[in-house]
Phi, psi and omega in degrees: 000151185299141174265111183274002188300316184302326176282327181284316188306322183287344180273346182292335180281353180259007188225168176279144171052060179295337183296337179299342183255011182256145181263071185236031176284146173293126174088009177298140187249123175223119180251095189280345180268352181298146174265352182228132190234129180239131171252131178243117187257130167253116190279064173197181182298162176304318179305321181277312189288334180293332180284350184283115184292328183299318176301314179300317181296308179300318182300314183296317182291316183298328184291350176282345178289140178299141165059036181226125177272142179228120185233161186252147178228138176229166182267128179295151177286171197295329183298312182283323179301325180291320179292320185297319178284330177293322182268003185053046176254127185274166182303141184233160177276160183288309189297314182239009180053043178260152182296136178297328181289347176277351181279157181280328183220134175244107177264127185235123173271133177247093184289335179201165183298328184287350179277355184292324180287325175302319181296318178292319175306315184295315179300316182297315179298323176292341180087018181256127182310133184299315181274137177302324184296340186266354183281144179262180183293338184271350181275154182289155171283119178269112186248133175254159176189183183104183181307317182294335183295346180290342174227075193282340197296325177305328183246012187294329182302328191266354187246143167287325176207152180229132173265124173257107187133185177291139191255354189300313178273322181294331177296319173304319179288321176303302179302319177299324178291322181288319179297309180301322175295323179291322180292329177276355181076028177288149177288169175301310175304322178296319180293326174296323177299314177300317181295321182297344175281346178280130180305126179090353182269131176246124183250101187302328186289345181269003179234153178246110181295147179220153181238149177058031178076011183261000000 
């Protein structure tokens, strides 16, 4: 994947708290040789998202999968997001400063309803179509989860699949299903069919909403 650091580094002297965008944490894991990549996003700033235990637990679990890189993504503060749009710099991961749109899977945790607009801002910054129906074969599968997922319909349009329930074990099944489908050369719709077989996974595109019993 592309390393965006040369484009990002000059911008850091022009913003507040540049350290939030540096991959300098103790114990940070970066697997540059993996052939399959998962990005886990908390749709808020680093200071808020880093304290979320769900991201850490899921990252630790997914790193047990062979040949799979797992990186984290946070939403930049407005000063950097404005500069990123001016410089045509897409949203990047923390560990390797790679474009989020280049990952195979983008998992987004939705901790509360107000994070929904942050999620859309992040997708827009990443250059990923907001609506799942507009995504092509080369775009990552956007998977939702977290407390808001227990009532997924208000945000269902934006996700390829949504996990309703606990994610520690299901996340492994979801990523494995997508990877297997990619290795078999399955299309995006065929991969979504495979995801629908994972317990607790809701694939909105496989259902047609109706009103008044019609």
